[in-house]
PADRENDREN-858648 format. One record per residue (C-alpha): residue in three letters; x, y, z. Coordinates in steps of 0.1 Angstrom, whole numbers, plus 2048, in hexadecimal, padded with zeros to 3 digits. Each point is the difference from the previous one (the first is absolute). Example, Ala and Ser with C-alpha at 12.3 -4.5 7.8 and 13.67 -1.06 7.14 Angstrom:
code=ALA; c1=87B; c2=7D3; c3=84E;
code=SER; c1=80E; c2=822; c3=7F9;
END
This chain:
code=UNK; c1=4DD; c2=D37; c3=CAD;
code=UNK; c1=7FA; c2=7DA; c3=802;
code=UNK; c1=7EE; c2=7EB; c3=81A;
code=UNK; c1=820; c2=7ED; c3=804;
code=UNK; c1=812; c2=81D; c3=80E;
code=UNK; c1=7E9; c2=800; c3=81E;
code=UNK; c1=80B; c2=7E7; c3=81D;
code=UNK; c1=7E7; c2=7E4; c3=806;
code=UNK; c1=7F6; c2=7F3; c3=81F;
code=UNK; c1=810; c2=7DE; c3=809;
code=UNK; c1=7E6; c2=7E8; c3=802;
code=UNK; c1=7FD; c2=7F1; c3=828;
code=UNK; c1=81A; c2=7E2; c3=804;
code=UNK; c1=7FB; c2=7DF; c3=813;
code=UNK; c1=80F; c2=80B; c3=820;
code=UNK; c1=7ED; c2=821; c3=807;
code=UNK; c1=7DE; c2=7EA; c3=7FD;
code=UNK; c1=80E; c2=7E8; c3=817;
code=UNK; c1=80C; c2=81E; c3=817;
code=UNK; c1=7DF; c2=814; c3=7FE;
code=UNK; c1=7E2; c2=7E8; c3=7F9;
code=UNK; c1=808; c2=7E2; c3=810;
code=UNK; c1=802; c2=80A; c3=823;
code=UNK; c1=7DD; c2=80F; c3=7FA;
code=UNK; c1=7F1; c2=7DD; c3=7EE;
code=UNK; c1=811; c2=7EF; c3=81E;
code=UNK; c1=7F0; c2=813; c3=81A;
code=UNK; c1=7DE; c2=7FC; c3=7EF;
code=UNK; c1=802; c2=7DF; c3=7FE;
code=UNK; c1=80A; c2=7FA; c3=822;
code=UNK; c1=7E5; c2=817; c3=80C;
code=UNK; c1=7E4; c2=7EA; c3=7EC;
code=UNK; c1=813; c2=7E0; c3=80A;
code=UNK; c1=7FA; c2=80D; c3=823;
code=UNK; c1=7DF; c2=808; c3=802;
code=UNK; c1=7F3; c2=7E1; c3=7EB;
code=UNK; c1=813; c2=7EF; c3=81B;
code=UNK; c1=7ED; c2=80F; c3=81B;
code=UNK; c1=7DB; c2=7FA; c3=7EE;
code=UNK; c1=809; c2=7DC; c3=7FA;
code=UNK; c1=807; c2=7FE; c3=825;
code=UNK; c1=7E0; c2=813; c3=808;
code=UNK; c1=7E9; c2=7EB; c3=7E8;
code=UNK; c1=80E; c2=7E1; c3=811;
code=UNK; c1=7FA; c2=80F; c3=825;
code=UNK; c1=7DC; c2=804; c3=7F2;
code=UNK; c1=7FD; c2=7E0; c3=7F2;
code=UNK; c1=80B; c2=7EE; c3=820;
code=UNK; c1=7ED; c2=812; c3=816;
code=UNK; c1=7E1; c2=7F9; c3=7ED;
code=UNK; c1=803; c2=7DA; c3=7FE;
code=UNK; c1=80A; c2=800; c3=826;
code=UNK; c1=7E1; c2=815; c3=807;
code=UNK; c1=7EB; c2=7E9; c3=7E9;
code=UNK; c1=80B; c2=7E0; c3=817;
code=UNK; c1=7E8; c2=7FE; c3=81E;
code=UNK; c1=819; c2=7EB; c3=815;
code=UNK; c1=816; c2=81D; c3=802;
code=UNK; c1=7E6; c2=814; c3=812;
code=UNK; c1=804; c2=7F8; c3=825;
code=UNK; c1=7F6; c2=818; c3=818;
code=UNK; c1=821; c2=810; c3=805;
code=UNK; c1=7FE; c2=807; c3=7DB;
code=UNK; c1=7DC; c2=80E; c3=801;
code=UNK; c1=808; c2=818; c3=820;
code=UNK; c1=820; c2=80E; c3=7E9;
code=UNK; c1=7E8; c2=807; c3=7E3;
code=UNK; c1=7E4; c2=80F; c3=817;
code=UNK; c1=81D; c2=815; c3=811;
code=UNK; c1=80B; c2=80F; c3=7DA;
code=UNK; c1=7DF; c2=804; c3=7F8;
code=UNK; c1=7F8; c2=819; c3=81F;
code=UNK; c1=81F; c2=812; c3=7FB;
code=UNK; c1=800; c2=803; c3=7DA;
code=UNK; c1=7D9; c2=801; c3=7F7;
code=UNK; c1=7EE; c2=80E; c3=823;
code=UNK; c1=817; c2=81A; c3=812;
code=UNK; c1=803; c2=814; c3=7DB;
code=UNK; c1=7D7; c2=7FE; c3=7FE;
code=UNK; c1=7FE; c2=826; c3=80D;
code=UNK; c1=818; c2=811; c3=7E9;
code=UNK; c1=7F3; c2=7EA; c3=7E3;
code=UNK; c1=7DC; c2=80D; c3=809;
code=UNK; c1=809; c2=824; c3=7FF;
code=UNK; c1=813; c2=7FB; c3=7DC;
code=UNK; c1=7E3; c2=7F0; c3=7F3;
code=UNK; c1=7EC; c2=822; c3=80A;
code=UNK; c1=815; c2=818; c3=7F0;
code=UNK; c1=804; c2=7E9; c3=7E4;
code=UNK; c1=7D9; c2=7FB; c3=7FD;
code=UNK; c1=7FB; c2=827; c3=803;
code=UNK; c1=817; c2=80D; c3=7E8;
code=UNK; c1=7FE; c2=7E6; c3=7E6;
code=UNK; c1=7DD; c2=7F1; c3=7FF;
code=UNK; c1=7F0; c2=822; c3=804;
code=UNK; c1=813; c2=80E; c3=7E4;
code=UNK; c1=7F8; c2=7E2; c3=7E8;
code=UNK; c1=7DC; c2=801; c3=80A;
code=UNK; c1=7FF; c2=828; c3=7FA;
code=UNK; c1=810; c2=7FE; c3=7E0;
code=UNK; c1=7F1; c2=7E2; c3=7F1;
code=UNK; c1=7DD; c2=813; c3=808;
code=UNK; c1=80F; c2=823; c3=7F1;
code=UNK; c1=809; c2=7EC; c3=7E2;
code=UNK; c1=7DF; c2=7ED; c3=7FB;
code=UNK; c1=811; c2=7DE; c3=806;
code=UNK; c1=7EC; c2=7F2; c3=81F;
code=UNK; c1=803; c2=7E3; c3=7F1;
code=UNK; c1=829; c2=7FE; c3=801;
code=UNK; c1=800; c2=807; c3=825;
code=UNK; c1=7FE; c2=7DC; c3=80B;
code=UNK; c1=81E; c2=7F2; c3=7E8;
code=UNK; c1=814; c2=820; c3=80A;
code=UNK; c1=7FD; c2=7FA; c3=826;
code=UNK; c1=807; c2=7DC; c3=7FA;
code=UNK; c1=821; c2=806; c3=7EC;
code=UNK; c1=80E; c2=81B; c3=814;
code=UNK; c1=7F7; c2=7F6; c3=822;
code=UNK; c1=7FF; c2=7DD; c3=802;
code=UNK; c1=814; c2=7F4; c3=7E6;
code=UNK; c1=81C; c2=816; c3=801;
code=UNK; c1=800; c2=81A; c3=820;
code=UNK; c1=7F9; c2=7E4; c3=81B;
code=UNK; c1=817; c2=7E4; c3=7F6;
code=UNK; c1=81B; c2=81B; c3=7FB;
code=UNK; c1=7FF; c2=812; c3=81D;
code=UNK; c1=7FA; c2=7E7; c3=81C;
code=UNK; c1=81B; c2=7EC; c3=7F3;
code=UNK; c1=819; c2=820; c3=804;
code=UNK; c1=7F1; c2=804; c3=824;
code=UNK; c1=806; c2=7DD; c3=806;
code=UNK; c1=822; c2=7FE; c3=7F1;
code=UNK; c1=80D; c2=821; c3=813;
code=UNK; c1=7F1; c2=7FB; c3=822;
code=UNK; c1=806; c2=7DB; c3=803;
code=UNK; c1=819; c2=7F4; c3=7E7;
code=UNK; c1=819; c2=814; c3=810;
code=UNK; c1=7FA; c2=7F5; c3=820;
code=UNK; c1=800; c2=7DB; c3=7F5;
code=UNK; c1=822; c2=804; c3=7F1;
code=UNK; c1=80D; c2=80F; c3=81D;
code=UNK; c1=7F0; c2=7E6; c3=817;
code=UNK; c1=80B; c2=7E4; c3=7EE;
code=UNK; c1=827; c2=810; c3=7FC;
code=UNK; c1=802; c2=806; c3=825;
code=UNK; c1=7F5; c2=7DB; c3=806;
code=UNK; c1=819; c2=7F3; c3=7E9;
code=UNK; c1=81D; c2=815; c3=80C;
code=UNK; c1=7F5; c2=7F7; c3=826;
code=UNK; c1=801; c2=7D9; c3=7F6;
code=UNK; c1=7DF; c2=7FC; c3=806;
code=UNK; c1=7FB; c2=7ED; c3=7DF;
code=UNK; c1=818; c2=7E8; c3=80A;
code=UNK; c1=7F5; c2=7FD; c3=822;
code=UNK; c1=7E1; c2=7F7; c3=7EE;
code=UNK; c1=80F; c2=7E4; c3=7E8;
code=UNK; c1=812; c2=7F4; c3=81E;
code=UNK; c1=7E4; c2=7FB; c3=813;
code=UNK; c1=7F0; c2=7E9; c3=7E1;
code=UNK; c1=7E9; c2=81B; c3=7F3;
code=UNK; c1=7FE; c2=80F; c3=7DB;
code=UNK; c1=807; c2=826; c3=7FC;
code=UNK; c1=7F0; c2=7FF; c3=7DD;
code=UNK; c1=7E0; c2=7F2; c3=80F;
code=UNK; c1=7FD; c2=813; c3=81E;
code=UNK; c1=80E; c2=823; c3=7F5;
code=UNK; c1=7FD; c2=802; c3=7DB;
code=UNK; c1=7DB; c2=7ED; c3=7FA;
code=UNK; c1=7EC; c2=816; c3=81B;
code=UNK; c1=80E; c2=820; c3=7F6;
code=UNK; c1=7FA; c2=7FB; c3=7D8;
code=UNK; c1=7DF; c2=7F1; c3=805;
code=UNK; c1=7F4; c2=819; c3=81E;
code=UNK; c1=80B; c2=81C; c3=7E6;
code=UNK; c1=7EF; c2=7F4; c3=7E5;
code=UNK; c1=7DE; c2=7FC; c3=815;
code=UNK; c1=803; c2=821; c3=80F;
code=UNK; c1=807; c2=811; c3=7DF;
code=UNK; c1=7E1; c2=7F0; c3=7F0;
code=UNK; c1=7EA; c2=80C; c3=820;
code=UNK; c1=80E; c2=81F; c3=803;
code=UNK; c1=7F6; c2=805; c3=7D8;
code=UNK; c1=7DD; c2=7F7; c3=804;
code=UNK; c1=801; c2=81B; c3=820;
code=UNK; c1=80B; c2=819; c3=7EB;
code=UNK; c1=7EC; c2=7FD; c3=7E0;
code=UNK; c1=7DE; c2=7FC; c3=813;
code=UNK; c1=80B; c2=81B; c3=817;
code=UNK; c1=809; c2=816; c3=7E0;
code=UNK; c1=7E2; c2=7F9; c3=7F0;
code=UNK; c1=7E8; c2=80A; c3=81E;
code=UNK; c1=812; c2=820; c3=80C;
code=UNK; c1=7FF; c2=809; c3=7DC;
code=UNK; c1=7DC; c2=7FD; c3=7FA;
code=UNK; c1=7F6; c2=80F; c3=823;
code=UNK; c1=817; c2=820; c3=7FB;
code=UNK; c1=7F0; c2=801; c3=7D6;
code=UNK; c1=7DB; c2=7FF; c3=811;
code=UNK; c1=809; c2=816; c3=81E;
code=UNK; c1=80E; c2=81B; c3=7E8;
code=UNK; c1=7E5; c2=7FA; c3=7E5;
code=UNK; c1=81C; c2=7F5; c3=7E6;
code=UNK; c1=7F3; c2=7DD; c3=7FA;
code=UNK; c1=7E2; c2=7E9; c3=802;
code=UNK; c1=7EF; c2=800; c3=821;
code=UNK; c1=7F2; c2=7DD; c3=7F8;
code=UNK; c1=814; c2=7E7; c3=812;
code=UNK; c1=7F4; c2=7E3; c3=7ED;
code=UNK; c1=804; c2=810; c3=7DF;
code=UNK; c1=823; c2=806; c3=809;
code=UNK; c1=804; c2=7DE; c3=80D;
code=UNK; c1=7EF; c2=7EF; c3=7E6;
code=UNK; c1=819; c2=814; c3=7E4;
code=UNK; c1=81B; c2=7F5; c3=812;
code=UNK; c1=7F9; c2=7DD; c3=803;
code=UNK; c1=7F4; c2=7FD; c3=7D6;
code=UNK; c1=824; c2=810; c3=7F7;
code=UNK; c1=815; c2=7E2; c3=812;
code=UNK; c1=807; c2=7E8; c3=7E9;
code=UNK; c1=80E; c2=7DE; c3=806;
code=UNK; c1=826; c2=80B; c3=7F4;
code=UNK; c1=7FE; c2=81E; c3=818;
code=UNK; c1=7FB; c2=7E8; c3=81E;
code=UNK; c1=81E; c2=7EA; c3=7F3;
code=UNK; c1=813; c2=820; c3=7F8;
code=UNK; c1=7F7; c2=80F; c3=823;
code=UNK; c1=80F; c2=7DC; c3=810;
code=UNK; c1=81E; c2=7FE; c3=7EC;
code=UNK; c1=80A; c2=826; c3=806;
code=UNK; c1=7F9; c2=7F9; c3=826;
code=UNK; c1=80E; c2=7DE; c3=807;
code=UNK; c1=823; c2=7FA; c3=7E8;
code=UNK; c1=80F; c2=822; c3=808;
code=UNK; c1=7F8; c2=7F7; c3=826;
code=UNK; c1=811; c2=7DF; c3=7F9;
code=UNK; c1=81F; c2=808; c3=7EE;
code=UNK; c1=805; c2=823; c3=818;
code=UNK; c1=7FD; c2=7EC; c3=824;
code=UNK; c1=819; c2=7E2; c3=7F1;
code=UNK; c1=815; c2=81B; c3=7F2;
code=UNK; c1=803; c2=80F; c3=822;
code=UNK; c1=803; c2=7DD; c3=811;
code=UNK; c1=81D; c2=7FC; c3=7EA;
code=UNK; c1=810; c2=820; c3=80C;
code=UNK; c1=800; c2=7FC; c3=820;
code=UNK; c1=80B; c2=7DA; c3=801;
code=UNK; c1=81C; c2=809; c3=7E8;
code=UNK; c1=811; c2=817; c3=819;
code=UNK; c1=823; c2=7FD; c3=80B;
code=UNK; c1=80F; c2=805; c3=821;
code=UNK; c1=802; c2=81F; c3=804;
code=UNK; c1=7E0; c2=818; c3=809;
code=UNK; c1=80B; c2=818; c3=7E7;
code=UNK; c1=7F3; c2=7E9; c3=7E4;
code=UNK; c1=7DB; c2=805; c3=80D;
code=UNK; c1=7FA; c2=820; c3=7F1;
code=UNK; c1=810; c2=7F3; c3=7DE;
code=UNK; c1=7EA; c2=7E4; c3=7FF;
code=UNK; c1=7E4; c2=815; c3=808;
code=UNK; c1=803; c2=81C; c3=7E6;
code=UNK; c1=80A; c2=7E1; c3=7E9;
code=UNK; c1=7DE; c2=7EC; c3=809;
code=UNK; c1=7EC; c2=821; c3=7FF;
code=UNK; c1=80C; c2=807; c3=7DA;
code=UNK; c1=7FB; c2=7DF; c3=7F5;
code=UNK; c1=7DD; c2=7FF; c3=810;
code=UNK; c1=7F6; c2=822; c3=7F1;
code=UNK; c1=80C; c2=7F5; c3=7E1;
code=UNK; c1=7ED; c2=7E0; c3=7FA;
code=UNK; c1=7E5; c2=811; c3=808;
code=UNK; c1=7FB; c2=814; c3=7E6;
code=UNK; c1=80D; c2=7E7; c3=7E9;
code=UNK; c1=7EA; c2=7E2; c3=80A;
code=UNK; c1=7E3; c2=81D; c3=800;
code=UNK; c1=808; c2=80B; c3=7DA;
code=UNK; c1=800; c2=7DB; c3=7F8;
code=UNK; c1=7DE; c2=7F6; c3=80E;
code=UNK; c1=7EF; c2=81D; c3=7EF;
code=UNK; c1=814; c2=7F7; c3=7DF;
code=UNK; c1=7F6; c2=7D9; c3=802;
code=UNK; c1=7DA; c2=809; c3=80E;
code=UNK; c1=7F7; c2=81F; c3=7E8;
code=UNK; c1=815; c2=7FB; c3=7E0;
END
């Protein structure tokens, strides 16, 4: 029997392609276009905040008080939680790295490992997540309520600048608070790890040797990496939350959806920015 006797499958027609594939392509295009617009909007807000913050004429007493209030709420109130979290991270990570580096006879790698794992990666990521979950949702909800209640319009009617008084202190306050909390987290994690390792006999009891090992492992690019991974995601997350809060409609039911979108953008931006900074710094 020849092959010609078997029925041959007809090639897909252009109409079938249009019916099945074009909607998927269109949806993917809409998805990337929407997120690209959100990224550009967030970057524009961050750039404007930095430009405004760099000009001393804007820092009148009212602005300084607003910034101090944000730093108090975002950077001071969660200190207890950050301290406890750093202790557990120090005990679990620092002790294990100290133990296994000693067991493998590679004690000279302890400093670089601690700096890479705790200072460069865990510290910025965990603190940004804490700030996003704790303060980002509250910021979006607060600004959304102000928008719905007409407080933003009232501020404009009184001659005030909503961007200057509502957005700038929050974005800068989140950035400053995240950086300070990250420094506290790293120091407490190292200190608690050293104390626990020395107490259990799993690490060196020489404090100066431990401190010298860490300081010798820190390079200028590590400092730049920590600064970028701490401040850039914080700026983007706070800008996204401000955009989400001030972009709600006239109904209170819009606030949960705006908050969810803002937190999703913030978390995604955190990991994307962290990955980009790592690639640019170490590759």
